[in-house]
PAVO-705145 format. One record per residue (C-alpha): x, y negated, z negated; residue number from 1. Coordinates in steps of 0.2 Angstrom, whole numbers. Example, Ala and Ser with C-alpha at 12.3 -4.5 7.8 and 13.67 -1.06 7.14 Angstrom:
<atoms>
<atom x="62" y="22" z="-39" n="1"/>
<atom x="68" y="5" z="-36" n="2"/>
</atoms>
This chain:
<atoms>
<atom x="88" y="44" z="-190" n="1"/>
<atom x="83" y="36" z="-173" n="2"/>
<atom x="90" y="42" z="-157" n="3"/>
<atom x="105" y="31" z="-151" n="4"/>
<atom x="101" y="23" z="-134" n="5"/>
<atom x="115" y="11" z="-133" n="6"/>
<atom x="123" y="21" z="-119" n="7"/>
<atom x="108" y="16" z="-108" n="8"/>
<atom x="109" y="-3" z="-111" n="9"/>
<atom x="118" y="-8" z="-96" n="10"/>
<atom x="107" y="2" z="-84" n="11"/>
<atom x="91" y="-4" z="-93" n="12"/>
<atom x="97" y="-23" z="-92" n="13"/>
<atom x="101" y="-21" z="-73" n="14"/>
<atom x="86" y="-12" z="-68" n="15"/>
<atom x="71" y="-21" z="-60" n="16"/>
<atom x="53" y="-18" z="-66" n="17"/>
<atom x="42" y="-7" z="-55" n="18"/>
<atom x="47" y="8" z="-46" n="19"/>
<atom x="63" y="6" z="-35" n="20"/>
<atom x="60" y="-2" z="-19" n="21"/>
<atom x="42" y="-8" z="-23" n="22"/>
<atom x="36" y="-24" z="-16" n="23"/>
<atom x="31" y="-35" z="-31" n="24"/>
<atom x="15" y="-45" z="-33" n="25"/>
<atom x="14" y="-58" z="-18" n="26"/>
<atom x="9" y="-60" z="0" n="27"/>
<atom x="19" y="-51" z="13" n="28"/>
<atom x="20" y="-48" z="32" n="29"/>
<atom x="20" y="-29" z="31" n="30"/>
<atom x="22" y="-16" z="44" n="31"/>
<atom x="11" y="-1" z="43" n="32"/>
<atom x="23" y="14" z="43" n="33"/>
<atom x="9" y="28" z="41" n="34"/>
<atom x="-9" y="30" z="38" n="35"/>
<atom x="-18" y="46" z="36" n="36"/>
<atom x="-33" y="54" z="29" n="37"/>
<atom x="-28" y="65" z="14" n="38"/>
<atom x="-34" y="71" z="-3" n="39"/>
<atom x="-31" y="62" z="-19" n="40"/>
<atom x="-26" y="71" z="-36" n="41"/>
<atom x="-44" y="73" z="-40" n="42"/>
<atom x="-47" y="82" z="-23" n="43"/>
<atom x="-57" y="67" z="-16" n="44"/>
<atom x="-54" y="62" z="2" n="45"/>
<atom x="-45" y="46" z="5" n="46"/>
<atom x="-36" y="35" z="17" n="47"/>
<atom x="-17" y="33" z="12" n="48"/>
<atom x="-9" y="18" z="19" n="49"/>
<atom x="10" y="16" z="18" n="50"/>
<atom x="18" y="-1" z="21" n="51"/>
<atom x="35" y="-9" z="23" n="52"/>
<atom x="39" y="-27" z="20" n="53"/>
<atom x="53" y="-39" z="15" n="54"/>
<atom x="56" y="-42" z="-3" n="55"/>
<atom x="61" y="-59" z="-10" n="56"/>
<atom x="79" y="-52" z="-11" n="57"/>
<atom x="79" y="-49" z="8" n="58"/>
<atom x="79" y="-30" z="6" n="59"/>
<atom x="65" y="-19" z="13" n="60"/>
<atom x="52" y="-14" z="0" n="61"/>
<atom x="37" y="-2" z="1" n="62"/>
<atom x="19" y="-1" z="-6" n="63"/>
<atom x="4" y="10" z="-3" n="64"/>
<atom x="-14" y="7" z="-3" n="65"/>
<atom x="-27" y="21" z="-6" n="66"/>
<atom x="-45" y="19" z="1" n="67"/>
<atom x="-57" y="32" z="-6" n="68"/>
<atom x="-69" y="40" z="6" n="69"/>
<atom x="-83" y="39" z="-7" n="70"/>
<atom x="-100" y="31" z="-6" n="71"/>
<atom x="-95" y="17" z="-18" n="72"/>
<atom x="-78" y="14" z="-8" n="73"/>
<atom x="-86" y="13" z="10" n="74"/>
<atom x="-89" y="-6" z="9" n="75"/>
<atom x="-71" y="-9" z="5" n="76"/>
<atom x="-65" y="2" z="19" n="77"/>
<atom x="-77" y="-6" z="31" n="78"/>
<atom x="-70" y="-23" z="26" n="79"/>
<atom x="-52" y="-18" z="28" n="80"/>
<atom x="-56" y="-11" z="45" n="81"/>
<atom x="-66" y="-27" z="50" n="82"/>
<atom x="-50" y="-37" z="46" n="83"/>
<atom x="-40" y="-25" z="57" n="84"/>
<atom x="-53" y="-28" z="71" n="85"/>
<atom x="-60" y="-10" z="70" n="86"/>
<atom x="-78" y="-4" z="70" n="87"/>
<atom x="-82" y="14" z="69" n="88"/>
<atom x="-97" y="23" z="76" n="89"/>
<atom x="-93" y="39" z="67" n="90"/>
<atom x="-81" y="41" z="52" n="91"/>
<atom x="-71" y="55" z="61" n="92"/>
<atom x="-65" y="42" z="73" n="93"/>
<atom x="-54" y="36" z="59" n="94"/>
<atom x="-40" y="49" z="63" n="95"/>
<atom x="-36" y="42" z="80" n="96"/>
<atom x="-38" y="24" z="74" n="97"/>
<atom x="-26" y="26" z="60" n="98"/>
<atom x="-13" y="34" z="71" n="99"/>
<atom x="-15" y="20" z="84" n="100"/>
<atom x="-13" y="7" z="70" n="101"/>
<atom x="5" y="13" z="65" n="102"/>
<atom x="17" y="-1" z="68" n="103"/>
<atom x="5" y="-15" z="66" n="104"/>
<atom x="10" y="-30" z="56" n="105"/>
<atom x="-3" y="-35" z="43" n="106"/>
<atom x="-3" y="-49" z="31" n="107"/>
<atom x="-6" y="-41" z="14" n="108"/>
<atom x="-8" y="-47" z="-4" n="109"/>
<atom x="-1" y="-36" z="-18" n="110"/>
<atom x="-7" y="-38" z="-36" n="111"/>
<atom x="2" y="-28" z="-49" n="112"/>
<atom x="2" y="-27" z="-68" n="113"/>
<atom x="15" y="-15" z="-74" n="114"/>
<atom x="8" y="-15" z="-92" n="115"/>
<atom x="-9" y="-8" z="-87" n="116"/>
<atom x="-3" y="1" z="-71" n="117"/>
<atom x="-15" y="-10" z="-60" n="118"/>
<atom x="-10" y="-10" z="-42" n="119"/>
<atom x="-21" y="-18" z="-29" n="120"/>
<atom x="-17" y="-21" z="-10" n="121"/>
<atom x="-28" y="-32" z="0" n="122"/>
<atom x="-28" y="-34" z="19" n="123"/>
<atom x="-29" y="-53" z="23" n="124"/>
<atom x="-26" y="-53" z="42" n="125"/>
<atom x="-19" y="-42" z="56" n="126"/>
<atom x="-5" y="-51" z="63" n="127"/>
<atom x="0" y="-40" z="78" n="128"/>
<atom x="-3" y="-23" z="85" n="129"/>
<atom x="9" y="-8" z="85" n="130"/>
<atom x="24" y="-9" z="96" n="131"/>
<atom x="23" y="3" z="110" n="132"/>
</atoms>
């Protein structure tokens, strides 16, 4: 006999898709909350960007972007940094740059497909620098 799930119906019907507080697919003016060099689950170095933006409901939502620090990912990272008005002479300069970017408002586009787990965040334009 199948397991009865009827007691979960009300919660299921009222929940939104995606994780709670996630910005859905769309274009947003998002504030950079944090950015740091970290390690991925596979122990690869990456830049982890964390954004906050206003959802269509008016509530604040969040999203993350991961920029792998691998040869095949450098072209994408350089493009993102170019959009932010940054050129690095040496990759180690990124630590200070990321810290200085926190608080910036960036126009981003989010593309999500919950059925496949696809999540992409593209930088479109830097709108303002951090508030000091």
